N, C-alpha and C positions, 0 to 999 in steps of 0.2 A: 210148728214151733216146738222147740225142745224145752222141757221144764228144767228148772234148776234142781240139782240134787239137794236133799235136806241136810243143810250144814248146821248142826247143833253144837259145834265145838265151843262157841262162846256163850251159850245160853246160861250156864251157871254163873259166870262172871256178870252177865247183864242183869240177871235176876238179883244177884247179891248187891249190885249197885242200886237197883230199885229199892231193895230192903234198906240199905244204908240211907238213901235219900228220904225215904218215908219216915224212918226213925228220927232223922234230923228235923223233918217238918213237924213231927209230933212234939219233939223237944222245944222247938221254937214256938209252937202254938201254946204249949204249957207255960212258957215264960210270958207270953202275951196275956194269957188268962190271968196269971198272977199279978200283972201290972195294970190291968184295966179295971175300971169300976163300972163299965158299961155292961149291963146284964145281957143285952142282945148279942153283943160281941162275944161274951163268954159262952153263951149258949151255942152260937154258930161255930165257934172254935171247938167246943166239946163234941159237937155233932161231926165235924170234919175229922177229929181225932178218932172217933168211933169208927168211921168209915175207913180210916187209915189202918186201924188195928185189924179190921176185917181183911183189908188188902194184904197186910203182912201174913195173915194165915194162908191166904192164897199163894203168895210168893213162896212161903216155906213148903207148901205142898208141891209147887212146881219144881223146887230144887230137889225134893225127894224123887219126883218122877224122872227128872234128868239124871240123877244118880243111878236110878234103876235102869234107865235106858243105856247109860254108859257101861254098866256092868254086862248087860245083855250083848252089847256090840263088841266087847273085847274078846 
């Protein structure tokens, strides 16, 4: 069985889409936090946003890796 070649041509776009979606989710969660009086909900949303911020750091690191890979391959 032949393996597929490594096609990284759309990785930056895909990662950027993930960043955009994550930032939108953070924004929506912040709106929900400001509108609710339920402390458990606020705590849960704040925890989710913390994890989302960590994910954003990872996405940004991936984009740098992809940019470096693109430079090497040209």
